[in-house]
C-alpha beads as a LAMMPS data file, in Angstrom:
LAMMPS data file: protein, C-alpha beads

335 atoms
334 bonds

1 atom types
1 bond types

-500.0 500.0 xlo xhi
-500.0 500.0 ylo yhi
-500.0 500.0 zlo zhi

Masses

1 110.0

Atoms # bond

1 1 1 331.957 49.132 -264.630
2 1 1 332.061 49.119 -268.437
3 1 1 330.437 46.422 -270.572
4 1 1 331.715 45.686 -274.083
5 1 1 329.519 43.624 -276.394
6 1 1 331.207 42.047 -279.391
7 1 1 334.358 41.900 -277.283
8 1 1 335.870 39.095 -279.352
9 1 1 335.639 41.062 -282.606
10 1 1 338.069 43.518 -284.191
11 1 1 336.768 46.737 -282.615
12 1 1 335.794 45.120 -279.314
13 1 1 339.157 43.443 -278.709
14 1 1 341.213 46.547 -279.484
15 1 1 338.810 48.583 -277.358
16 1 1 339.459 46.234 -274.420
17 1 1 343.185 46.948 -274.688
18 1 1 342.614 50.701 -274.611
19 1 1 340.132 50.626 -271.726
20 1 1 342.375 48.462 -269.563
21 1 1 345.367 50.681 -270.359
22 1 1 343.241 53.511 -268.958
23 1 1 342.679 51.449 -265.764
24 1 1 338.986 50.950 -266.414
25 1 1 337.117 47.995 -264.942
26 1 1 335.687 46.029 -267.860
27 1 1 333.211 43.240 -268.500
28 1 1 333.514 41.527 -271.886
29 1 1 330.619 39.643 -273.439
30 1 1 331.565 36.507 -275.347
31 1 1 329.746 33.589 -276.980
32 1 1 332.572 31.121 -277.658
33 1 1 335.714 30.499 -275.597
34 1 1 337.516 29.721 -278.850
35 1 1 337.196 33.376 -279.853
36 1 1 338.848 34.562 -276.641
37 1 1 342.184 33.262 -277.932
38 1 1 342.070 35.871 -280.722
39 1 1 341.637 38.605 -278.129
40 1 1 344.700 37.291 -276.280
41 1 1 346.666 37.594 -279.545
42 1 1 345.548 41.225 -279.901
43 1 1 346.814 41.993 -276.386
44 1 1 350.129 40.304 -277.242
45 1 1 350.380 42.420 -280.409
46 1 1 350.074 45.542 -278.231
47 1 1 352.556 44.131 -275.683
48 1 1 349.816 44.170 -273.049
49 1 1 349.523 40.471 -272.205
50 1 1 349.489 41.210 -268.465
51 1 1 346.332 43.298 -268.849
52 1 1 344.466 40.445 -270.524
53 1 1 343.937 38.704 -267.184
54 1 1 342.075 41.750 -265.838
55 1 1 339.136 41.215 -268.207
56 1 1 335.896 40.095 -266.556
57 1 1 334.543 37.642 -269.127
58 1 1 330.792 37.044 -269.188
59 1 1 329.285 34.401 -271.437
60 1 1 326.188 35.696 -273.164
61 1 1 324.479 36.747 -276.366
62 1 1 322.733 39.995 -277.265
63 1 1 319.869 37.938 -278.680
64 1 1 319.475 36.057 -275.377
65 1 1 317.888 38.418 -272.871
66 1 1 318.469 36.357 -269.664
67 1 1 322.220 36.111 -270.334
68 1 1 322.307 39.802 -271.247
69 1 1 320.628 40.786 -267.980
70 1 1 323.298 38.911 -266.023
71 1 1 326.016 40.743 -267.962
72 1 1 324.439 44.133 -267.192
73 1 1 324.661 43.799 -263.409
74 1 1 326.607 46.747 -261.907
75 1 1 327.316 48.206 -265.376
76 1 1 327.432 52.001 -265.792
77 1 1 328.640 52.401 -269.396
78 1 1 328.197 50.225 -272.482
79 1 1 330.116 49.961 -275.742
80 1 1 327.920 48.046 -278.165
81 1 1 330.291 46.562 -280.762
82 1 1 328.448 43.303 -281.469
83 1 1 326.995 42.913 -284.961
84 1 1 326.787 40.544 -287.888
85 1 1 328.565 41.709 -291.028
86 1 1 327.347 39.957 -294.155
87 1 1 326.413 41.033 -297.660
88 1 1 324.868 37.692 -298.562
89 1 1 321.099 38.161 -299.121
90 1 1 320.483 34.694 -297.634
91 1 1 321.563 36.044 -294.223
92 1 1 318.718 38.584 -294.038
93 1 1 316.889 36.928 -291.125
94 1 1 320.045 36.519 -289.061
95 1 1 321.118 40.102 -289.815
96 1 1 317.769 41.404 -288.552
97 1 1 317.865 39.240 -285.434
98 1 1 321.380 40.204 -284.398
99 1 1 321.706 43.778 -285.638
100 1 1 318.210 45.108 -284.948
101 1 1 316.680 42.843 -282.287
102 1 1 320.014 42.406 -280.523
103 1 1 320.554 46.159 -280.389
104 1 1 317.008 46.653 -279.112
105 1 1 317.802 44.207 -276.300
106 1 1 320.980 46.111 -275.410
107 1 1 319.106 49.429 -275.392
108 1 1 316.338 48.013 -273.214
109 1 1 318.856 46.649 -270.720
110 1 1 320.633 50.008 -270.648
111 1 1 317.344 51.644 -269.673
112 1 1 316.343 48.937 -267.170
113 1 1 319.744 48.944 -265.442
114 1 1 320.099 52.764 -265.401
115 1 1 323.211 52.776 -267.571
116 1 1 324.691 56.272 -267.803
117 1 1 325.767 56.182 -271.453
118 1 1 325.806 53.910 -274.505
119 1 1 328.212 54.037 -277.450
120 1 1 326.870 52.203 -280.489
121 1 1 329.156 51.095 -283.326
122 1 1 327.233 51.496 -286.572
123 1 1 328.665 51.786 -290.101
124 1 1 329.001 54.173 -293.016
125 1 1 326.576 51.748 -294.686
126 1 1 323.854 53.223 -292.442
127 1 1 324.503 56.807 -293.573
128 1 1 322.197 58.525 -296.065
129 1 1 322.089 58.615 -299.834
130 1 1 323.498 61.640 -301.666
131 1 1 321.071 63.320 -304.014
132 1 1 321.662 63.424 -307.730
133 1 1 324.910 65.241 -308.618
134 1 1 326.044 65.111 -304.941
135 1 1 329.213 63.179 -304.156
136 1 1 329.738 63.824 -300.424
137 1 1 327.999 62.048 -297.544
138 1 1 327.711 63.605 -294.066
139 1 1 325.889 62.635 -290.872
140 1 1 322.993 64.799 -292.066
141 1 1 322.590 63.147 -295.464
142 1 1 319.053 61.786 -295.566
143 1 1 318.458 58.035 -295.709
144 1 1 316.250 57.210 -298.685
145 1 1 314.327 53.935 -298.183
146 1 1 313.506 53.877 -301.901
147 1 1 317.182 53.486 -302.819
148 1 1 318.810 50.063 -303.174
149 1 1 320.426 49.053 -299.864
150 1 1 322.075 45.841 -298.744
151 1 1 320.389 43.913 -295.930
152 1 1 323.431 44.751 -293.814
153 1 1 322.930 48.495 -294.383
154 1 1 319.208 48.244 -293.669
155 1 1 319.767 46.393 -290.402
156 1 1 322.515 48.760 -289.238
157 1 1 320.205 51.680 -289.960
158 1 1 317.460 49.846 -288.055
159 1 1 319.861 49.360 -285.146
160 1 1 320.509 53.105 -285.065
161 1 1 316.754 53.687 -284.859
162 1 1 316.675 51.479 -281.761
163 1 1 319.506 53.481 -280.199
164 1 1 317.734 56.759 -280.956
165 1 1 314.546 55.295 -279.502
166 1 1 316.488 54.692 -276.300
167 1 1 317.747 58.264 -276.459
168 1 1 314.163 59.514 -276.647
169 1 1 313.450 57.493 -273.519
170 1 1 316.213 59.292 -271.622
171 1 1 319.310 57.198 -272.354
172 1 1 322.501 59.113 -273.179
173 1 1 323.928 57.793 -276.447
174 1 1 326.580 58.383 -279.094
175 1 1 326.805 56.615 -282.446
176 1 1 329.922 56.131 -284.566
177 1 1 329.811 55.224 -288.265
178 1 1 333.204 53.832 -289.234
179 1 1 334.302 52.965 -292.739
180 1 1 336.219 49.778 -293.582
181 1 1 338.262 49.158 -290.434
182 1 1 341.831 47.893 -290.635
183 1 1 343.452 46.351 -287.593
184 1 1 345.485 43.393 -286.398
185 1 1 344.183 40.044 -285.259
186 1 1 341.335 38.734 -287.415
187 1 1 342.580 36.958 -290.559
188 1 1 340.088 36.197 -293.342
189 1 1 337.464 38.466 -291.781
190 1 1 336.410 42.046 -292.467
191 1 1 339.103 44.169 -294.067
192 1 1 341.528 41.228 -294.081
193 1 1 339.493 39.776 -296.937
194 1 1 340.826 42.639 -299.076
195 1 1 344.395 41.758 -298.123
196 1 1 343.748 38.075 -298.806
197 1 1 342.343 38.832 -302.271
198 1 1 345.541 40.714 -303.207
199 1 1 347.644 37.893 -301.804
200 1 1 345.790 35.404 -304.005
201 1 1 346.656 37.422 -307.092
202 1 1 343.652 39.671 -307.643
203 1 1 343.669 40.875 -311.256
204 1 1 340.570 43.103 -311.332
205 1 1 339.716 46.472 -309.837
206 1 1 336.843 48.945 -310.117
207 1 1 336.979 52.726 -310.305
208 1 1 334.999 53.230 -307.112
209 1 1 336.077 54.857 -303.843
210 1 1 336.332 53.328 -300.386
211 1 1 336.428 54.917 -296.930
212 1 1 339.034 53.325 -294.657
213 1 1 340.047 53.874 -291.040
214 1 1 342.364 52.352 -288.443
215 1 1 340.859 50.433 -285.533
216 1 1 342.910 52.622 -283.167
217 1 1 341.223 55.766 -284.480
218 1 1 337.811 54.146 -284.051
219 1 1 338.424 53.148 -280.431
220 1 1 340.037 56.514 -279.601
221 1 1 337.005 58.395 -280.910
222 1 1 334.655 56.079 -279.049
223 1 1 336.327 56.537 -275.674
224 1 1 336.639 60.293 -276.085
225 1 1 332.963 60.583 -277.018
226 1 1 331.944 58.500 -274.023
227 1 1 333.958 60.690 -271.645
228 1 1 332.478 63.871 -273.120
229 1 1 329.114 65.484 -272.473
230 1 1 328.089 64.810 -276.090
231 1 1 324.700 63.137 -276.280
232 1 1 322.407 62.032 -279.093
233 1 1 324.923 62.554 -281.921
234 1 1 326.412 60.346 -284.641
235 1 1 329.863 60.661 -286.173
236 1 1 331.427 59.457 -289.413
237 1 1 334.829 57.829 -288.838
238 1 1 336.812 57.646 -292.069
239 1 1 340.527 58.314 -292.023
240 1 1 340.889 58.425 -295.778
241 1 1 338.675 58.424 -298.867
242 1 1 340.702 56.463 -301.367
243 1 1 340.113 54.859 -304.746
244 1 1 339.827 51.082 -304.629
245 1 1 342.671 50.824 -307.141
246 1 1 344.993 52.958 -304.981
247 1 1 344.224 50.849 -301.898
248 1 1 344.829 47.567 -303.713
249 1 1 348.050 48.923 -305.223
250 1 1 349.294 50.028 -301.805
251 1 1 348.643 46.581 -300.314
252 1 1 350.310 44.855 -303.276
253 1 1 353.394 47.080 -302.999
254 1 1 353.804 46.423 -299.287
255 1 1 353.388 42.668 -299.756
256 1 1 355.701 42.730 -302.804
257 1 1 352.983 41.282 -305.003
258 1 1 351.557 42.025 -308.446
259 1 1 349.088 44.906 -308.626
260 1 1 345.610 44.364 -310.126
261 1 1 345.687 45.639 -313.702
262 1 1 342.303 44.924 -315.324
263 1 1 339.422 47.343 -314.829
264 1 1 336.164 45.595 -313.969
265 1 1 333.506 47.660 -315.724
266 1 1 329.900 47.971 -314.569
267 1 1 328.905 45.470 -317.242
268 1 1 331.504 42.982 -316.039
269 1 1 330.452 43.206 -312.390
270 1 1 326.765 42.965 -313.320
271 1 1 327.522 39.705 -315.119
272 1 1 329.784 38.521 -312.292
273 1 1 327.194 38.847 -309.537
274 1 1 324.662 36.900 -311.595
275 1 1 327.179 34.111 -312.204
276 1 1 328.033 34.092 -308.503
277 1 1 324.322 33.802 -307.667
278 1 1 323.991 30.799 -309.972
279 1 1 327.097 29.078 -308.607
280 1 1 325.950 29.664 -305.016
281 1 1 322.655 27.950 -305.842
282 1 1 324.311 24.995 -307.544
283 1 1 327.003 24.469 -304.897
284 1 1 324.870 25.648 -301.950
285 1 1 327.563 28.039 -300.769
286 1 1 327.634 31.620 -299.480
287 1 1 327.530 34.449 -301.993
288 1 1 330.859 36.118 -302.749
289 1 1 329.406 38.969 -304.795
290 1 1 325.875 40.335 -304.412
291 1 1 324.062 42.763 -306.708
292 1 1 324.374 45.558 -304.152
293 1 1 328.094 44.947 -303.584
294 1 1 328.703 44.976 -307.336
295 1 1 326.895 48.298 -307.723
296 1 1 328.540 49.939 -304.703
297 1 1 332.010 48.931 -305.945
298 1 1 331.631 51.640 -308.604
299 1 1 330.506 54.385 -306.202
300 1 1 332.676 57.507 -306.173
301 1 1 331.089 59.173 -303.131
302 1 1 333.280 60.468 -300.313
303 1 1 332.617 60.748 -296.589
304 1 1 332.899 64.064 -294.729
305 1 1 334.523 63.674 -291.288
306 1 1 334.675 67.360 -290.357
307 1 1 332.105 66.897 -287.566
308 1 1 334.240 64.533 -285.445
309 1 1 337.430 66.415 -286.339
310 1 1 335.994 69.693 -285.040
311 1 1 334.178 68.184 -282.047
312 1 1 337.205 66.351 -280.654
313 1 1 339.978 68.260 -282.428
314 1 1 340.796 64.846 -283.867
315 1 1 343.265 63.966 -286.619
316 1 1 342.927 60.622 -288.370
317 1 1 345.936 58.486 -289.181
318 1 1 346.856 57.949 -292.812
319 1 1 347.239 54.438 -294.208
320 1 1 351.011 54.865 -294.401
321 1 1 351.033 54.939 -290.594
322 1 1 348.798 52.031 -289.591
323 1 1 348.213 49.892 -292.683
324 1 1 351.924 49.558 -293.384
325 1 1 352.439 48.151 -289.870
326 1 1 349.592 45.681 -290.305
327 1 1 350.865 44.540 -293.695
328 1 1 354.452 44.209 -292.517
329 1 1 353.252 42.034 -289.634
330 1 1 351.099 40.028 -292.062
331 1 1 354.005 39.535 -294.458
332 1 1 356.273 38.361 -291.632
333 1 1 353.599 35.962 -290.375
334 1 1 353.188 34.405 -293.844
335 1 1 356.905 33.912 -294.423

Bonds

1 1 1 2
2 1 2 3
3 1 3 4
4 1 4 5
5 1 5 6
6 1 6 7
7 1 7 8
8 1 8 9
9 1 9 10
10 1 10 11
11 1 11 12
12 1 12 13
13 1 13 14
14 1 14 15
15 1 15 16
16 1 16 17
17 1 17 18
18 1 18 19
19 1 19 20
20 1 20 21
21 1 21 22
22 1 22 23
23 1 23 24
24 1 24 25
25 1 25 26
26 1 26 27
27 1 27 28
28 1 28 29
29 1 29 30
30 1 30 31
31 1 31 32
32 1 32 33
33 1 33 34
34 1 34 35
35 1 35 36
36 1 36 37
37 1 37 38
38 1 38 39
39 1 39 40
40 1 40 41
41 1 41 42
42 1 42 43
43 1 43 44
44 1 44 45
45 1 45 46
46 1 46 47
47 1 47 48
48 1 48 49
49 1 49 50
50 1 50 51
51 1 51 52
52 1 52 53
53 1 53 54
54 1 54 55
55 1 55 56
56 1 56 57
57 1 57 58
58 1 58 59
59 1 59 60
60 1 60 61
61 1 61 62
62 1 62 63
63 1 63 64
64 1 64 65
65 1 65 66
66 1 66 67
67 1 67 68
68 1 68 69
69 1 69 70
70 1 70 71
71 1 71 72
72 1 72 73
73 1 73 74
74 1 74 75
75 1 75 76
76 1 76 77
77 1 77 78
78 1 78 79
79 1 79 80
80 1 80 81
81 1 81 82
82 1 82 83
83 1 83 84
84 1 84 85
85 1 85 86
86 1 86 87
87 1 87 88
88 1 88 89
89 1 89 90
90 1 90 91
91 1 91 92
92 1 92 93
93 1 93 94
94 1 94 95
95 1 95 96
96 1 96 97
97 1 97 98
98 1 98 99
99 1 99 100
100 1 100 101
101 1 101 102
102 1 102 103
103 1 103 104
104 1 104 105
105 1 105 106
106 1 106 107
107 1 107 108
108 1 108 109
109 1 109 110
110 1 110 111
111 1 111 112
112 1 112 113
113 1 113 114
114 1 114 115
115 1 115 116
116 1 116 117
117 1 117 118
118 1 118 119
119 1 119 120
120 1 120 121
121 1 121 122
122 1 122 123
123 1 123 124
124 1 124 125
125 1 125 126
126 1 126 127
127 1 127 128
128 1 128 129
129 1 129 130
130 1 130 131
131 1 131 132
132 1 132 133
133 1 133 134
134 1 134 135
135 1 135 136
136 1 136 137
137 1 137 138
138 1 138 139
139 1 139 140
140 1 140 141
141 1 141 142
142 1 142 143
143 1 143 144
144 1 144 145
145 1 145 146
146 1 146 147
147 1 147 148
148 1 148 149
149 1 149 150
150 1 150 151
151 1 151 152
152 1 152 153
153 1 153 154
154 1 154 155
155 1 155 156
156 1 156 157
157 1 157 158
158 1 158 159
159 1 159 160
160 1 160 161
161 1 161 162
162 1 162 163
163 1 163 164
164 1 164 165
165 1 165 166
166 1 166 167
167 1 167 168
168 1 168 169
169 1 169 170
170 1 170 171
171 1 171 172
172 1 172 173
173 1 173 174
174 1 174 175
175 1 175 176
176 1 176 177
177 1 177 178
178 1 178 179
179 1 179 180
180 1 180 181
181 1 181 182
182 1 182 183
183 1 183 184
184 1 184 185
185 1 185 186
186 1 186 187
187 1 187 188
188 1 188 189
189 1 189 190
190 1 190 191
191 1 191 192
192 1 192 193
193 1 193 194
194 1 194 195
195 1 195 196
196 1 196 197
197 1 197 198
198 1 198 199
199 1 199 200
200 1 200 201
201 1 201 202
202 1 202 203
203 1 203 204
204 1 204 205
205 1 205 206
206 1 206 207
207 1 207 208
208 1 208 209
209 1 209 210
210 1 210 211
211 1 211 212
212 1 212 213
213 1 213 214
214 1 214 215
215 1 215 216
216 1 216 217
217 1 217 218
218 1 218 219
219 1 219 220
220 1 220 221
221 1 221 222
222 1 222 223
223 1 223 224
224 1 224 225
225 1 225 226
226 1 226 227
227 1 227 228
228 1 228 229
229 1 229 230
230 1 230 231
231 1 231 232
232 1 232 233
233 1 233 234
234 1 234 235
235 1 235 236
236 1 236 237
237 1 237 238
238 1 238 239
239 1 239 240
240 1 240 241
241 1 241 242
242 1 242 243
243 1 243 244
244 1 244 245
245 1 245 246
246 1 246 247
247 1 247 248
248 1 248 249
249 1 249 250
250 1 250 251
251 1 251 252
252 1 252 253
253 1 253 254
254 1 254 255
255 1 255 256
256 1 256 257
257 1 257 258
258 1 258 259
259 1 259 260
260 1 260 261
261 1 261 262
262 1 262 263
263 1 263 264
264 1 264 265
265 1 265 266
266 1 266 267
267 1 267 268
268 1 268 269
269 1 269 270
270 1 270 271
271 1 271 272
272 1 272 273
273 1 273 274
274 1 274 275
275 1 275 276
276 1 276 277
277 1 277 278
278 1 278 279
279 1 279 280
280 1 280 281
281 1 281 282
282 1 282 283
283 1 283 284
284 1 284 285
285 1 285 286
286 1 286 287
287 1 287 288
288 1 288 289
289 1 289 290
290 1 290 291
291 1 291 292
292 1 292 293
293 1 293 294
294 1 294 295
295 1 295 296
296 1 296 297
297 1 297 298
298 1 298 299
299 1 299 300
300 1 300 301
301 1 301 302
302 1 302 303
303 1 303 304
304 1 304 305
305 1 305 306
306 1 306 307
307 1 307 308
308 1 308 309
309 1 309 310
310 1 310 311
311 1 311 312
312 1 312 313
313 1 313 314
314 1 314 315
315 1 315 316
316 1 316 317
317 1 317 318
318 1 318 319
319 1 319 320
320 1 320 321
321 1 321 322
322 1 322 323
323 1 323 324
324 1 324 325
325 1 325 326
326 1 326 327
327 1 327 328
328 1 328 329
329 1 329 330
330 1 330 331
331 1 331 332
332 1 332 333
333 1 333 334
334 1 334 335
């Protein structure tokens, strides 16, 4: 029996489709029944509505140990996809509770219930910091705690430390570090925020790079790693290192919208995040642009995926294959 945490999220829902297509028996952890409807839409998108009814839904929370222990009964393998994604500094406490403490709870349950293997979904945000004059990040790039990191990055790195702690205690583990994941089914969340910004007429762009990947590639790598004898390793999952401008232009072209044309310089973004901070205080709303996000938007580092490509003989999809399909479906849905 396989347990999927974060089953009502982007990676978790698409992973459920793949596992059930492979005739696996699956338990799916959920917190709100309202979110299950989104998973049903994902199955419909893949023309697999009949498989949806085979999911064993278990209500629970990775921060609630009693509910987690119930979910772990008779489980042999775990895909830990649950996490909070936020770049708002005000969410620091919640990020730590869910991403670090929640992962620690999952790891402890894996050990207590003799789970055979755990796959943890981390992020490229948890990878190391390139040294001066370096522009490429690999799985071996050293994490520098003295560098500026978002609370999200810090907590995802902390979550990895919990997974590796479990590994030291005898648990078989694999970690994947995906870039910005594009996939169907979750409007106004995650990567869809980028699409929404273009739709609203985004005028500005920065000269930074971004690592993107399809949700299908992420779930394919995860399942292959879990079926392999690989243990105690982490893998960067980025299908394409692309400039932010090129990505925004591609989305605009597919949606038949105006491309962003004004470069946002480092000075402009440094002013913008301060204004956003002030407005968030006055209106008591969530931050839209943090200091760290503003700085990282100018980063020109790239992510090396040769490790996963060699290990699994894996070839990532290009955006023309998967992103075009997503955008065409989005465009049809909006018109």
